[in-house]
Structures are given as C-alpha cells and as structure tokens.
N, C-alpha and C positions, 0 to 999 in steps of 0.2 A: 461499432456498437461505439457511442457516445459514453464518453467517461467524465462528463464536466457537467453538471448542471449549473447553465448560463445564469440562470435567473439567482440560484443561491449565489453564485460567483459573484455576479453584477451586485450584490443587497451585503458581503459579508463586512465583520465589521473588523476592528483592532483586537479581538478576542481570536479571532482565527486562527490556525498552527498550521503550517504544512508539515508534514509526516515525512520524511523521504528514509521508505526501506530499502537496505542493500544486501542480498544474497550472492553467493559464489556456489556454485554448483561444484559437487564431483564431478570429473570426467565423465564422458559418458551419458551423467542425470542428468544435463541439461533439456532434453525434452519432456523428462517424465515432471521435472523441476517447475517446467513453464506451462505445463498442465496444470497444473495445481494449482498454479497463479492466477492462470486464467482462469477457472472455477469459481474462484474467489470476488470478482466483479458482479457480475449480477446481484448478488444479495448484498454487497457494499454500497452500491450506488442505490438501494432502496432503503440505507438507512437513514433515518431525519438527520442527522450532524453530518451528513458525508456532501461535501464541495463537489470534489474530485476523485476521481481514484484512476490514475493513467499507469500503465505496465510499460517499463521500458528494457530492452538488451541491448547493453556495450558493442557498440560497433566495432571497437577494439578485441574483446573477450564474449566469444559467447556463452561463457559458462558466468557470467555477470546479468545481473538483474536488478533493477531498481523499480520501486511504486513511488511517486512523486503523489502524494494524497493530499488534499486538504480537506480542515474540519471547521466545522462554526465553532471549536473551541475546546479545552481539553477534555471536557467531563464525555463530548462525543465520542473521541479516542480510547475511554476510558468504558467506554457502552459498547464501541466495536467491538474490544477484545471479548466482551464477554458474549458476543452472539455466537450463534450454534455453530456457524459457519467459518469460526477462532478459535470456539474451542477443540485441545488437541492438536493447532496444526502445527506447534512445536515440532509434537511427536510425528507429525507425518514426513516434516521439511529436516530436522535435524541429519535423519541417514541421508537426505539426498545434498548436504552443503559439504562444502571442503572449507569454510571459515564459518563462526555463530552470525546468526541473525543481525545485520545492524541500523540502530533505529537514530534518525535526527529529527528532532523537531527546531522548527524556526516560526519566528512572527514576521509576516511583512512587512517593509518601513515602507507606513504610508504619510504622505506629504502634507 
C-alpha cells in the first residue's frame, strides 16, 4: 500500500506539518492495536490535506508504534480529527494503551 502522495509531497510548502503519533500498547494488545491503526490508513490517505500517513513499529519493542504523518497545514490536521474514521478513536485505543497517545508537531527546515 502506498502511504505517501508523491505529487503532494513534491509541492509541499513551509506550512506543511509533520505530525508524529506515538502509541505504546498494553502487553498482549499489540495485534489488536496494530489492526485498528492499519484500518485508519485508506480513509486518511483520501483526505485532501494529507500528504503522507506512514505506520511504523519499533524494532526494539513490539508494543511501540509510531505514525509519521505529513499534512498540508494545521487546518488539515484539525479536519482530520473530525473525520468519521477518527471520531471516537481514543475510546477504542485507550483500553489498549499502556501510556497515553503522544502527538508531536514539526515544521520541516527548508533551505
């Protein structure tokens, strides 16, 4: 599955935001969490403000997941959290998480 829109990536601007989402599952809940996270990908990639939505799993700890997301701007992120596939997501995730979901935002340093 392609997780990056190359055309959007090549035309991104300084307003683009990289959102990193870190999740740590409870022991024994890794596969259930992974299934939920993977199911988010197709709908998210269809959002007009999404450039990339790339899931990762830690090499050192199979309980740790990270989404590397790229959005055209902050408004696109706000719209993302209003989408049907994102509504009530925390209610599904929280019972599976050992630690709270952590979100970090970054701007690319463009020379």
